[in-house]
N, C-alpha and C positions, 0 to 999 in steps of 0.2 A: 256918351260913347261907351262907357263900361257896361251900362245896362243893356245897350243894344248888342254889344259883343257877347255878353253872357247869354242872352236869349237866343243867340245864333249857334251856341254850342250844342253838341249832341246831348239829348236828355238821357238820364239813367232811368230806365223803365221801372225799376224796383224801388226808387227813392223819389216820392212825389215832390219833396222840397229841395231837389238837387240844385235849383237855381239860387235859392236862399243860402244854402250851404256854400255855394260858389261865391256869392256876394260877401259872406263873412270872411272867407279866405282872401278875397281880393282886398278887403279893408285892412287886413293884416299888413300888407305892403305899405300902406299909408299911415300906419300906426293909428288906426281909427277903430271905433267900436260901433256896430250897428245897433240892433235891438239888445244884444248881449255879447259878452266876450266869446270868442270862438274856442271850441275844444273838440278834439277828435277822439273817438273810441271805436274799437272793433274787437270782436271775439269770434272764435270758431263755433259754428252751430250747424251740424249736419242736417241737410234739408232732405225730406222724404222725396222719393222719385227722382233724385239727382244722383245717378250712378257715378262712381269714380271713373277716371279715364282708364281705358283698357291697358293692361300691362304691355310694355314694348321692350323687346330684347335689344340691348345696346352692347355691341362688342367691346367698346371702350368708353371711358368717361367722356372723352372728347365727342364721341358720336352722340351721347346724350345731350351735351351742351348745344350741339349744332343741329339737333332735330327740331325743326320749326313746327311740325305737326304735333309732336309731344309737348312743346311749349304751349301751343294754343289750347290743347286739350286740358292740360294741368291748370292753365290760367282760368278757363271757364269753370272747372270744378272748384278751384280755390275760392273764386268770387261767389259762386252759388252757395257755398257752405260757410260763408262769413256774414256776420251781422255788422252793418256800418251805422254807428249811432253818433249823435251830436252833429258835428259838421264833417264827419268822415265821408269820403267818396271813394269808390273802388277804382284803383289805378294799378297799372303794371308798366314795366318798361323792358325793352330788349336788352338782355344782360349777357355779356361775355366777359364780365369781370372788370376790375378797376383799371387795368392797363390796356384796355381794348383800343383806346385812342392811339397809343404808341404802336400797337399792332397795325393800325392803318398805314404806318410808315414802312411796313415790311418786316417788322420784328415778328417772331413766331411765338404764339401763345402756348404755354404749358397748362394743362387742365388738371385740377384736383377736384375733390368732391364738392366743395362749396366756394372755391375761388380759382382764379387763374393768375398767371404772371408771365412776364417776358424776360428774355435773357439779353443783357446789353450787347449791342452790335457795333458800336463805334470804338475802335482801338486807337485811332489816330484821327485828329480833326482834319487832317489834310485828305482823308479818304472817307467821305460821307455819302458818296453818290448812291450807295445801296440803301440808305435810310431816307426814303422819299415817299410822300403820299401819292397814291394813284387811285383813280376812279375804278380801276380794275382790281384793286386790292381785295382778296377773298373775304377778309373780315369786315371791311366796309360794305361789300355786297351782302354778306350774311346779315349784318345788323339791319340793313334796309329790308331784306327778305323777312326777318323776324318781325320788324315793325308792321309790314303789310299783313302778316299772318295774325298778329295780335289785333290789328284794326278790324279784320274780318271777324275774328272770334268775339271781339268786344262790342260789336254793334248793339247799342242800347243797354249794355251790361257794365262796361268799365271803360275808363279813359286810358289811353296809351301815351307814354311819355318818352323822353329822350333817354338814350343810353348814357352811361356814366362817362363824362369827358374830363380827362386830366391833362390839360395843356401845360404851358409854362415850365416851372422847375420839375414837376413830376414827370413830364415827358422827357426832358433832358436827362434826368436821373435814370429813367428806363433805358434811354439810348446808350448812355455812357457808363452807368454804375454810380452809386451814390458817393463812394469814397473818391473815385476818379473825378467826378464832377466837382466835388469840394476842392480838390487840388487845382483843377482847371480854372475855377473862379479866382483863385489867387495868382496862378502863374501864367495862364493863357486865356484871358477872358474874351478876346475879340471874336474867335470862332464860336464861342458859346453865345454871344450876343447875336451873331448872324443866324445861328440855328434857332434861337428864341424868336426872332422875327418871322422865320419861315413857319415855325410851329403855330405862332399866333394867327398867321394868315389862314392856315389850314383849319384851326379852331373856328374862325369866322365862317368858313365855307361849310364845315360839318354842321355847325349850329344852324345856319340859314337853311340848308337843304333839309335837315331833319325837321325843323319847325315848320317849314313850308309843307312837307308831306303830312304832318299832323294837322296843320291848320286847314288844309284842303279837305280833310276828313271831319272837320268841325269838332276837333278835340279840344278840351280844356288843356292848358299847359301843365304838365307834371314831370317829375323826374324822381330819382331814387330817394330824396328826402321825404316824399309823400305829400308835399303841398300840392294842392290842385287849384288852379287859378285861371281866369280868363286873360291875365297878363302873360306876355312872353318873358319868362324869367330864366335865370341861369345860376349855376352853383360854382362860383370861383373857388379854387382850392389849390393849396400847395403844401402837401404833406412833407415834402422835402425840406420845407422851411424849418422843421424841428432840428435840422442838422447844421444850421448856419446862424450867424449873428444877426441882430436887428439891422446893423449897418449894411451887411451884405444883402439881406433880403430887400431892404429899401432901394439899394443901388441897382440890383439886377431884375427884381421881379415885381415890385410894387406898381410900376407904371403899366405893365401888361395886365395886372389884376384890375387896375382902374379902367383900362380900356375894355376889358371883359364886361365890367359893370355897365359901361356906357353903351355897349353893343346890345344889351337886353333892356327890356322895359322895367325889370325889377331884378334884384340879385340877393342871394343868400350866401355869405361866405362860410365855408366848412372849416372850422378851426378845430384841429384834431390833436388833442393831447396836451398835457401841461407844458411840454417843451415848446409848444407853439404860442403860448401866452405872451412871450416876449414881443410878439408882433402885433398884439391887439391894438395898441395905441395907434400904430401906423394905419391899420385897417379902418379904425373908427374915424380917421381923418378923411377918408374917401367920401366925398359928398354924394356920389351916385350909388354907394352901397346902402341897401335898404335894411338888411338884417344879418345877424350872425347866428350860426348853428354851432354851439359850443359842445364838443364831445370830450368829456372828461376822462372816459375810458374805464375799463374794468379795473377794480382795485383802488379806485380813487373816489369812493363814496357814492353819494346820490346827488341828484340835482340840487336838493336843499342844502347841500354842503358847499355850494358854489354861488351863494347869494351875491357875494361881492362882485363876481364876474358879470352876472346878469344885470345888476344895478349899474355897473360901469357902462355897459352897452346902452341901457336905457337913458342914462344921464348924457350920453353922447348923441342921443336922438336916433338910435338904431332900434329896430325890432329884434326879437329873439325867438328862435325856435327851440323849444325845450323837448329834447329827445335823448334817450329812449323814453317811452311813456313813464310818467311818474306813478307812484303807488297812491292808493286812496288816502293813506295817512299823511301824504304830502300836500293835500289840497289846502289845508289851513295855511301852510307855508306859502304856497303859490298865491293865494288870494289876500294875504296880509303883507307879505314882503315886497311884492312886485306890483307895478301898475298894469292894468289889463290892456292898455293901448299897445298894439304892436307885439302882442304875445301870441305865438302859435304853440299851443300846448296839446299834448296827448296824455291820456290817463289810462292806466291798465285796469280794465274791468273784465268780468267774466259772464255777466248776465244783464238783463234789462233793468232789474231793480237797482243794481249798482250804477248803471248808466243814468237812471233817473235821479239818483242821489247826487251824482256829479253835476248834472245839468241844473239842479236846484241850487247847488252851492255856487256854480259859475255865474248863474243869473243874478246873484246877490253881490258879485264881485264889482266893487266900484273903485 
């Protein structure tokens, strides 16, 4: 079934071995290694006769974010001027920031240069009728419009993925505010639980509609973490969990995260920051969770400083995604301290010689 599904995906015209790269990334979910462990590398390399997109005047930052033609033009140019080596495959996703899922419920987005955010809209749990998902929501419509534009621009060039979806605790924190939600979990938990059920139902709808649109276009499945696979996979995440105890996380959010994993064919939990590590044991006990993406964060060293966390995941039978890309001098650490099965790794390189060096080292990783 996997071979048949892979062969039905859209070919990448500039990458003859696109299907083999896809197969190696598929194997990651099953903690398997095909001919060699997988590794992704890419670097910018201006291509002759590929002009940059024409400049476009935007009155506001919001206008730039919402300009789908500009998005498509810059996507085409970025991919054309990037080399994809190892098992890397070009991919992009419609992006209106990390709180766009909450905006689907009627919250307004504020746009900055590189990110967006929403303002809490629930002051009283007895009045939540204005925080509801709608098929006519302008941000939901815009994400679908962006997806269609990227699909057209990316034919034969790059894969198009899901937008960033933060249901669960992150959505509730956006609706209510993090401090207020913390208080509600202690003093008024029942309306929180009811809203959590509603959010979960909307997540399932958004995930299904979005993936169906991409599947109809014969896309490989991808999203913001950069994994490209023929399996329909999802990124469960709850950044709000950094602010609550393990007991509260388990009581309110763990079951919904487990359900998110069950809803997809594969799953990668986004574990963000040292304060989230208190929840790792609970997450590792989810049978349906395939892998963990550990984000240690700026100022907390490099991947090689967190060997104990990666080994903990591997010992629990989970895969690991190692991002951001490691440096060349961490290759020895990677290939001696960790097992290659179920490791999705990226390495920072700047040219073909460095990429060949990495591939030679990875091929000898046993």
